[in-house]
BAZAKOL-604576 format. One record per residue (C-alpha): x, y, z; residue in one letter; chain. Coordinates in Angstrom, 2 decimals, always signed. Layout:
# residues N
TIMAR    east   north      up r c
TIMAR       X       Y       Z a A
...
END
This chain:
# residues 381
TIMAR    east   north      up r c
TIMAR  +15.24  -13.21  -11.83 m A
TIMAR  +14.84   -9.93  -13.90 p A
TIMAR  +14.39   -7.03  -11.83 e A
TIMAR  +11.37   -5.52  -11.46 p A
TIMAR  +10.82   -2.43  -13.77 k A
TIMAR  +11.04   +0.56  -12.11 q A
TIMAR   +7.87   +3.18  -12.60 l A
TIMAR   +8.00   +6.01  -14.81 d A
TIMAR   +5.59   +8.91  -12.92 i A
TIMAR   +4.72   +9.67  -16.49 k A
TIMAR   +2.74   +6.28  -16.57 q A
TIMAR   -0.03   +7.42  -14.51 l A
TIMAR   -0.53  +10.09  -16.94 y A
TIMAR   -0.06   +9.54  -20.30 d A
TIMAR   -3.14   +8.99  -22.13 g A
TIMAR   -4.42  +11.33  -20.03 f A
TIMAR   -2.81  +15.01  -21.39 r A
TIMAR   -3.41  +13.92  -24.72 d A
TIMAR   -4.32  +17.16  -26.72 p A
TIMAR   -5.85  +15.54  -28.99 a A
TIMAR   -8.12  +13.84  -26.86 t A
TIMAR   -8.42  +16.83  -25.00 v A
TIMAR   -9.78  +18.75  -28.57 r A
TIMAR  -12.53  +15.45  -29.74 q A
TIMAR  -13.76  +15.86  -25.78 l A
TIMAR  -14.11  +19.81  -26.42 a A
TIMAR  -16.18  +19.47  -29.72 r A
TIMAR  -18.44  +16.49  -28.30 t A
TIMAR  -19.17  +18.95  -25.46 i A
TIMAR  -19.31  +22.44  -27.30 a A
TIMAR  -22.19  +19.74  -30.08 h A
TIMAR  -24.14  +18.51  -26.74 e A
TIMAR  -24.12  +21.90  -24.64 a A
TIMAR  -26.11  +23.46  -27.79 q A
TIMAR  -29.13  +21.37  -26.40 q A
TIMAR  -28.76  +22.95  -22.68 l A
TIMAR  -31.71  +24.57  -21.22 l A
TIMAR  -30.04  +26.86  -19.15 q A
TIMAR  -26.44  +27.82  -18.85 p A
TIMAR  -24.09  +25.10  -17.03 l A
TIMAR  -22.42  +26.45  -13.57 n A
TIMAR  -20.31  +23.90  -12.67 i A
TIMAR  -18.42  +24.04   -8.72 m A
TIMAR  -15.22  +22.07   -8.82 e A
TIMAR  -15.72  +22.08   -5.37 v A
TIMAR  -11.56  +20.62   -4.99 c A
TIMAR   -8.68  +23.10   -5.20 g A
TIMAR   -6.62  +20.83   -7.45 g A
TIMAR   -9.41  +20.78  -10.21 h A
TIMAR   -9.19  +24.44  -10.57 t A
TIMAR   -5.78  +24.57  -10.71 h A
TIMAR   -5.89  +21.57  -13.44 t A
TIMAR   -8.55  +23.87  -15.05 l A
TIMAR   -5.96  +26.52  -15.09 m A
TIMAR   -3.19  +25.06  -16.04 k A
TIMAR   -4.13  +23.34  -19.32 f A
TIMAR   -5.80  +26.02  -20.31 g A
TIMAR   -9.28  +23.81  -20.96 l A
TIMAR  -11.91  +26.62  -19.46 k A
TIMAR  -10.87  +28.69  -23.00 a A
TIMAR  -12.00  +25.24  -25.18 l A
TIMAR  -15.32  +25.45  -23.56 l A
TIMAR  -18.95  +26.82  -25.04 p A
TIMAR  -19.61  +30.17  -23.49 q A
TIMAR  -22.82  +28.13  -21.54 n A
TIMAR  -20.54  +26.54  -19.63 i A
TIMAR  -18.73  +28.50  -16.44 h A
TIMAR  -16.78  +26.86  -13.69 f A
TIMAR  -17.51  +28.40   -9.85 i A
TIMAR  -14.90  +27.49   -7.83 h A
TIMAR  -15.67  +26.06   -4.41 g A
TIMAR  -14.37  +25.80   -0.56 p A
TIMAR  -12.93  +22.49   -1.05 g A
TIMAR   -9.07  +24.11   -0.29 c A
TIMAR   -8.59  +22.95   +3.68 p A
TIMAR   -5.57  +25.48   +4.43 v A
TIMAR   -8.26  +28.00   +2.31 c A
TIMAR  -10.72  +27.43   +4.48 v A
TIMAR   -9.39  +27.39   +7.85 m A
TIMAR  -10.46  +31.28  +10.23 p A
TIMAR   -8.09  +33.17  +11.86 k A
TIMAR   -9.13  +32.12  +14.70 e A
TIMAR   -7.74  +28.66  +14.44 r A
TIMAR   -4.39  +30.27  +12.62 i A
TIMAR   -4.14  +31.97  +16.11 d A
TIMAR   -4.58  +29.37  +18.41 h A
TIMAR   -1.37  +26.95  +16.83 a A
TIMAR   +0.10  +30.63  +16.84 i A
TIMAR   -1.02  +31.11  +20.49 t A
TIMAR   +0.32  +27.13  +21.04 l A
TIMAR   +3.26  +27.71  +19.12 a A
TIMAR   +4.65  +30.50  +21.38 a A
TIMAR   +4.57  +28.74  +24.55 q A
TIMAR   +7.77  +27.44  +26.77 p A
TIMAR   +9.38  +23.69  +25.82 d A
TIMAR   +7.01  +23.76  +22.45 t A
TIMAR   +7.03  +22.49  +19.36 i A
TIMAR   +4.21  +23.10  +17.00 l A
TIMAR   +4.18  +20.53  +13.64 v A
TIMAR   +1.85  +20.84  +10.84 t A
TIMAR   +1.52  +20.77   +6.50 l A
TIMAR   +2.95  +22.67   +3.99 g A
TIMAR   +1.19  +25.71   +3.24 d A
TIMAR   +0.09  +26.09   +6.93 m A
TIMAR   +3.08  +27.91   +7.97 i A
TIMAR   +2.31  +31.19   +5.23 r A
TIMAR   -1.51  +31.72   +5.94 v A
TIMAR   -2.33  +35.04   +8.27 p A
TIMAR   -3.88  +35.15  +10.62 g A
TIMAR   -4.99  +38.38  +13.21 s A
TIMAR   -1.23  +39.37  +13.83 a A
TIMAR   +0.43  +37.34  +11.36 g A
TIMAR   +1.47  +33.63  +10.27 t A
TIMAR   +3.63  +30.80  +11.84 l A
TIMAR   +6.01  +31.71   +9.48 a A
TIMAR   +6.59  +35.14  +11.13 q A
TIMAR   +6.11  +33.24  +14.40 s A
TIMAR   +8.97  +30.54  +13.77 r A
TIMAR  +11.54  +34.07  +12.44 a A
TIMAR  +10.76  +35.27  +16.47 n A
TIMAR  +12.09  +31.99  +18.03 g A
TIMAR   +8.88  +29.41  +18.06 s A
TIMAR   +9.98  +26.51  +17.14 d A
TIMAR   +7.37  +25.57  +13.79 v A
TIMAR   +8.22  +22.82  +11.91 r A
TIMAR   +6.77  +21.86   +8.75 p A
TIMAR   +5.91  +18.17   +7.95 l A
TIMAR   +5.27  +16.69   +4.39 y A
TIMAR   +4.23  +12.92   +6.46 d A
TIMAR   +2.53  +13.42   +9.48 p A
TIMAR   +4.29  +10.64  +11.22 l A
TIMAR   +7.10  +12.35  +11.72 d A
TIMAR   +5.72  +13.82  +14.35 a A
TIMAR   +5.98  +10.91  +16.76 l A
TIMAR  +10.26  +11.29  +15.78 t A
TIMAR  +10.56  +14.86  +17.09 i A
TIMAR   +8.22  +13.93  +19.93 a A
TIMAR  +10.69  +10.87  +20.98 r A
TIMAR  +13.99  +13.04  +20.25 q A
TIMAR  +12.25  +15.79  +22.43 n A
TIMAR  +11.12  +14.23  +25.34 p A
TIMAR  +11.43  +17.76  +27.38 t A
TIMAR   +9.29  +18.79  +25.23 k A
TIMAR   +5.18  +19.32  +24.11 t A
TIMAR   +4.60  +18.54  +20.53 v A
TIMAR   +1.53  +19.99  +19.10 v A
TIMAR   +0.30  +18.40  +15.62 f A
TIMAR   -1.95  +21.13  +14.16 f A
TIMAR   -3.69  +19.02  +11.84 a A
TIMAR   -5.92  +19.98   +8.67 i A
TIMAR   -7.55  +18.45   +6.00 g A
TIMAR  -10.68  +17.51   +4.68 f A
TIMAR  -11.52  +13.41   +5.10 e A
TIMAR   -8.28  +12.28   +2.18 t A
TIMAR   -6.04  +13.14   +4.98 s A
TIMAR   -8.26  +12.75   +8.16 t A
TIMAR   -6.97   +8.72   +8.14 p A
TIMAR   -3.08   +9.22   +8.27 m A
TIMAR   -3.90  +11.73  +11.44 t A
TIMAR   -6.01   +8.88  +12.66 a A
TIMAR   -2.98   +6.34  +12.09 v A
TIMAR   -0.29   +8.82  +14.25 l A
TIMAR   -2.84   +8.94  +17.13 l A
TIMAR   -2.81   +5.28  +17.27 q A
TIMAR   +0.66   +5.05  +16.96 q A
TIMAR   +1.57   +7.82  +19.37 a A
TIMAR   -0.61   +5.65  +22.14 e A
TIMAR   +1.08   +2.34  +21.29 a A
TIMAR   +4.22   +3.34  +21.18 q A
TIMAR   +3.83   +5.25  +24.33 g A
TIMAR   +4.56   +8.63  +23.26 i A
TIMAR   +2.79  +10.69  +26.08 d A
TIMAR   +4.43  +14.40  +25.05 n A
TIMAR   +2.47  +14.69  +21.39 l A
TIMAR   -0.87  +16.84  +21.51 l A
TIMAR   -3.35  +16.41  +18.90 f A
TIMAR   -5.12  +20.30  +17.48 h A
TIMAR   -7.74  +19.40  +15.50 i A
TIMAR   -9.09  +21.00  +12.15 n A
TIMAR   -9.89  +17.94   +9.98 h A
TIMAR  -13.25  +19.32   +8.09 v A
TIMAR  -15.63  +17.62   +5.93 l A
TIMAR  -16.79  +18.02   +2.62 v A
TIMAR  -20.38  +17.39   +2.11 p A
TIMAR  -21.79  +20.17   +4.55 p A
TIMAR  -20.14  +22.78   +3.09 a A
TIMAR  -21.11  +21.86   -0.02 v A
TIMAR  -24.83  +22.15   +1.39 d A
TIMAR  -23.85  +25.38   +3.02 a A
TIMAR  -22.71  +26.72   -0.51 v A
TIMAR  -26.17  +25.69   -2.57 m A
TIMAR  -28.40  +26.69   +0.79 a A
TIMAR  -27.06  +30.72   -0.22 d A
TIMAR  -30.09  +31.61   -2.15 p A
TIMAR  -27.37  +33.84   -4.45 q A
TIMAR  -25.65  +30.72   -5.39 v A
TIMAR  -25.75  +29.39   -9.68 r A
TIMAR  -24.55  +26.04   -8.81 v A
TIMAR  -26.19  +24.04  -10.77 n A
TIMAR  -23.74  +20.86  -11.37 a A
TIMAR  -20.63  +19.66   -9.16 f A
TIMAR  -17.66  +18.33  -10.05 v A
TIMAR  -17.04  +15.84   -6.45 a A
TIMAR  -13.26  +15.48   -4.84 p A
TIMAR  -11.43  +12.69   -6.37 s A
TIMAR   -9.08  +12.45   -3.25 h A
TIMAR  -12.35  +12.72   -0.29 v A
TIMAR  -14.26   +9.41   -2.66 s A
TIMAR  -11.21   +7.48   -2.50 v A
TIMAR  -11.42   +7.74   +1.08 i A
TIMAR  -15.17   +8.26   +1.91 q A
TIMAR  -17.08   +6.89   -1.34 g A
TIMAR  -19.11   +8.18   -4.09 a A
TIMAR  -22.39   +7.65   -2.30 d A
TIMAR  -21.71  +10.62   +0.42 i A
TIMAR  -22.87  +13.11   -2.02 y A
TIMAR  -25.91  +11.13   -3.29 q A
TIMAR  -27.97  +13.08   -0.26 p A
TIMAR  -27.02  +16.97   -1.76 l A
TIMAR  -28.27  +15.18   -5.51 v A
TIMAR  -31.26  +14.03   -3.71 d A
TIMAR  -32.17  +17.70   -2.08 k A
TIMAR  -31.45  +19.57   -4.74 y A
TIMAR  -31.91  +17.42   -7.95 a A
TIMAR  -28.06  +18.84   -8.76 t A
TIMAR  -25.87  +16.25  -10.75 p A
TIMAR  -22.20  +15.23   -9.30 v A
TIMAR  -19.47  +13.78  -10.80 v A
TIMAR  -16.81  +12.24   -9.47 v A
TIMAR  -13.54  +12.96  -11.67 a A
TIMAR   -9.30  +12.67  -11.58 g A
TIMAR   -7.09  +15.68  -11.84 f A
TIMAR   -6.07  +14.93  -15.11 e A
TIMAR   -7.13  +17.32  -18.59 p A
TIMAR   -9.15  +14.39  -20.16 v A
TIMAR  -10.44  +13.30  -16.82 d A
TIMAR  -12.26  +16.87  -16.58 m A
TIMAR  -12.98  +17.05  -20.01 m A
TIMAR  -15.06  +13.69  -19.66 e A
TIMAR  -16.91  +15.01  -16.30 a A
TIMAR  -18.03  +18.01  -18.17 v A
TIMAR  -19.48  +16.05  -20.86 l A
TIMAR  -20.50  +13.68  -18.20 r A
TIMAR  -22.85  +17.01  -16.51 l A
TIMAR  -24.32  +17.71  -19.73 v A
TIMAR  -25.24  +14.63  -20.52 r A
TIMAR  -26.92  +14.37  -17.56 q A
TIMAR  -28.73  +18.48  -17.55 k A
TIMAR  -29.59  +17.03  -21.19 n A
TIMAR  -30.92  +14.04  -20.58 a A
TIMAR  -33.09  +15.53  -17.76 g A
TIMAR  -31.41  +13.51  -15.17 t A
TIMAR  -29.44  +13.82  -11.39 a A
TIMAR  -27.06  +11.20  -10.45 q A
TIMAR  -23.65  +10.36   -8.36 v A
TIMAR  -21.76   +9.47  -11.82 d A
TIMAR  -18.11   +8.64  -11.15 i A
TIMAR  -15.72   +9.14  -13.75 q A
TIMAR  -12.80   +8.67  -11.84 y A
TIMAR  -13.57   +4.54  -11.58 s A
TIMAR   -9.91   +3.96  -11.62 r A
TIMAR   -9.48   +5.09   -8.05 a A
TIMAR  -12.97   +5.47   -6.32 v A
TIMAR  -16.23   +2.89   -6.03 n A
TIMAR  -19.84   +3.89   -4.21 r A
TIMAR  -18.34   +2.74   -0.96 e A
TIMAR  -14.57   +3.41   -0.11 g A
TIMAR  -12.02   +2.46   +1.91 n A
TIMAR  -13.90   +1.09   +4.61 l A
TIMAR  -10.78   -0.07   +6.82 t A
TIMAR   -9.41   +3.42   +6.43 a A
TIMAR  -13.07   +4.79   +7.51 q A
TIMAR  -13.07   +2.76  +10.64 k A
TIMAR   -9.83   +4.07  +11.95 l A
TIMAR  -11.43   +7.57  +11.67 v A
TIMAR  -14.63   +6.59  +13.53 a A
TIMAR  -12.32   +5.11  +15.59 d A
TIMAR  -10.22   +7.72  +17.02 c A
TIMAR  -13.09  +11.07  +15.82 f A
TIMAR  -16.63  +12.21  +16.50 v A
TIMAR  -18.14  +15.30  +14.70 v A
TIMAR  -18.46  +18.19  +16.02 r A
TIMAR  -21.95  +20.10  +16.25 d A
TIMAR  -20.53  +23.09  +15.03 t A
TIMAR  -17.11  +24.73  +13.19 f A
TIMAR  -16.76  +28.11  +11.71 r A
TIMAR  -15.19  +28.17   +8.16 w A
TIMAR  -13.25  +30.81   +6.51 r A
TIMAR  -16.32  +32.52   +4.44 g A
TIMAR  -18.94  +30.29   +5.13 l A
TIMAR  -19.68  +31.21   +8.90 g A
TIMAR  -20.32  +28.32  +11.53 p A
TIMAR  -21.19  +24.97   +9.76 i A
TIMAR  -23.36  +22.51  +11.66 a A
TIMAR  -21.98  +18.82  +12.18 r A
TIMAR  -18.91  +20.08   +8.96 s A
TIMAR  -16.05  +19.06  +11.17 a A
TIMAR  -14.33  +15.97  +13.62 l A
TIMAR  -13.08  +16.39  +16.77 k A
TIMAR  -10.97  +13.72  +19.01 l A
TIMAR  -13.18  +11.09  +21.02 k A
TIMAR  -13.99  +11.20  +24.43 p A
TIMAR  -11.24   +8.32  +25.54 h A
TIMAR   -8.49  +10.11  +23.44 y A
TIMAR   -8.96  +13.94  +25.40 q A
TIMAR   -5.97  +13.46  +27.38 h A
TIMAR   -4.23  +13.88  +23.70 r A
TIMAR   -6.38  +16.65  +22.25 d A
TIMAR   -4.11  +20.29  +22.68 a A
TIMAR   -7.72  +22.41  +22.66 e A
TIMAR   -8.25  +21.21  +26.07 i A
TIMAR   -4.95  +21.11  +27.35 h A
TIMAR   -4.17  +24.73  +26.24 f A
TIMAR   -8.24  +25.83  +26.58 r A
TIMAR   -7.17  +28.59  +28.93 a A
TIMAR   -5.00  +30.49  +26.79 i A
TIMAR   -6.41  +30.16  +23.44 l A
TIMAR   -8.30  +32.89  +21.81 p A
TIMAR  -11.79  +32.87  +21.74 k A
TIMAR  -13.09  +35.73  +19.45 h A
TIMAR  -13.94  +34.77  +15.65 e A
TIMAR  -11.89  +37.19  +13.40 l A
TIMAR  -13.12  +37.81   +9.81 d A
TIMAR  -11.09  +38.39   +7.05 d A
TIMAR   -9.36  +41.90   +5.95 h A
TIMAR  -12.20  +43.71   +3.90 k A
TIMAR  -10.06  +44.36   +0.80 a A
TIMAR   -9.68  +40.54   +0.89 c A
TIMAR  -12.80  +38.79   -1.54 q A
TIMAR  -11.44  +35.05   -0.71 c A
TIMAR  -14.91  +34.33   +1.26 g A
TIMAR  -17.05  +34.85   -1.36 a A
TIMAR  -14.54  +33.42   -3.62 i A
TIMAR  -14.82  +30.36   -1.56 l A
TIMAR  -18.80  +30.70   -1.45 r A
TIMAR  -19.12  +30.71   -5.24 g A
TIMAR  -20.20  +34.18   -5.53 l A
TIMAR  -17.02  +35.56   -6.85 a A
TIMAR  -14.16  +35.05   -9.06 q A
TIMAR  -10.21  +36.08   -8.05 p A
TIMAR  -10.30  +39.08  -10.72 a A
TIMAR  -13.31  +40.46   -9.37 d A
TIMAR  -10.97  +41.03   -6.12 c A
TIMAR   -9.26  +44.25   -6.11 r A
TIMAR   -5.82  +43.36   -4.61 v A
TIMAR   -5.57  +40.80   -6.91 f A
TIMAR   -1.93  +40.28   -7.99 a A
TIMAR   -1.77  +43.13   -6.75 r A
TIMAR   -1.68  +44.30   -3.21 g A
TIMAR   -1.72  +40.37   -2.33 c A
TIMAR   +0.53  +37.50   -3.90 t A
TIMAR   +1.85  +34.17   -2.92 p A
TIMAR   +4.77  +35.88   -2.02 e A
TIMAR   +2.64  +38.84   -0.02 r A
TIMAR   -0.89  +37.00   +0.72 p A
TIMAR   -3.07  +38.73   +2.07 l A
TIMAR   -6.32  +35.99   +2.00 g A
TIMAR   -5.66  +31.96   +2.24 s A
TIMAR   -7.05  +31.35   -0.99 c A
TIMAR   -3.88  +33.67   -2.48 m A
TIMAR   -1.42  +31.54   +0.12 v A
TIMAR   -2.24  +27.36   -0.77 s A
TIMAR   -1.24  +25.44   -3.37 s A
TIMAR   -5.11  +24.74   -3.94 e A
TIMAR   -6.31  +27.51   -4.12 g A
TIMAR   -8.69  +29.52   -6.39 a A
TIMAR   -6.53  +32.66   -6.45 c A
TIMAR   -3.11  +31.10   -6.16 n A
TIMAR   -4.01  +29.27   -9.79 a A
TIMAR   -4.99  +32.29  -11.56 y A
TIMAR   -2.23  +34.75  -10.14 y A
TIMAR   +0.34  +31.34  -10.85 r A
TIMAR   -1.53  +30.97  -15.25 y A
TIMAR   -3.67  +33.59  -16.09 q A
TIMAR   -2.63  +36.92  -14.06 s A
TIMAR   -1.51  +39.12  -16.38 p A
TIMAR   +1.10  +41.22  -13.49 q A
TIMAR   +3.06  +37.50  -13.42 r A
TIMAR   +2.67  +37.12  -17.04 a A
TIMAR   +4.40  +40.65  -18.13 a A
TIMAR   +6.79  +39.84  -15.02 g A
END
């Protein structure tokens, strides 16, 4: 029997980065955009889409009446300082190991970062796979392991799996600090701002794989604003722009799925049930740059409260709300009211190596994308 052929990673994007296809889409967009009655101000909610725009130079291919406005779809960027302070406080407790994902350890709180806490002796461990927390907890039975859970609807099912596995395996020393947030309420908060100029959306694809495209229908109905769910490749983004132009020219507002190879209307029902079994919606949650948003985040269900770090450590966790550095414009960027270059410390006092704000820290942050692909200071260096 012949051995199965290995998947070449190039097969996953082959054709979706074809320059000729991108240029043809750009010509079609430019032609049809001449019929627009007003500028098309597209918010790409997800930071992954921002990086695609910048990395492949797509903004330069679009006509002058099409603009992109960056949204609050970076889970690290929207985490307020007081939640980072929670993590730092937890990590500092005796016989405690704090574990979390990726960029979170570099996001500044009020007095430093988790990376600095680790340098000062706290046991902070970045994870690539949340299920690794089970191994860490088993290997350290005399210590309390706290999983600082972050992310939108995309990563919430994995936290639910981790929680259920901890229960099934009787790993009692694993606690959870839940910071999972929801896309639709944040987008609704952006649109409710009278200063907002957004009149079209490119919706997050990974979130939509889990929740389905229909989660955006209430936003379309409320604001008469077209939404296209797009993939992350250049052809995906350009096709999404073309679909938005065509909706505007036709005078329609609908939820459209460009990323049909992965997204459907109802989403992953198994993952949704898993999340529903473990979490309930919080009454309110404070977002970095956006402030408190009703019913915009999750918490553990009552029968899992024995694993809730916010309950276990309630007496020592900071309770004060904290704003960003006065020079940082991350809040305005997350609300779609500013571009990274509008910030006077961008690429000067604030860089990925020495970030002032969360939008520069995260690999999905808008400031990080602009610095990496467009910053004159970086190009000169």
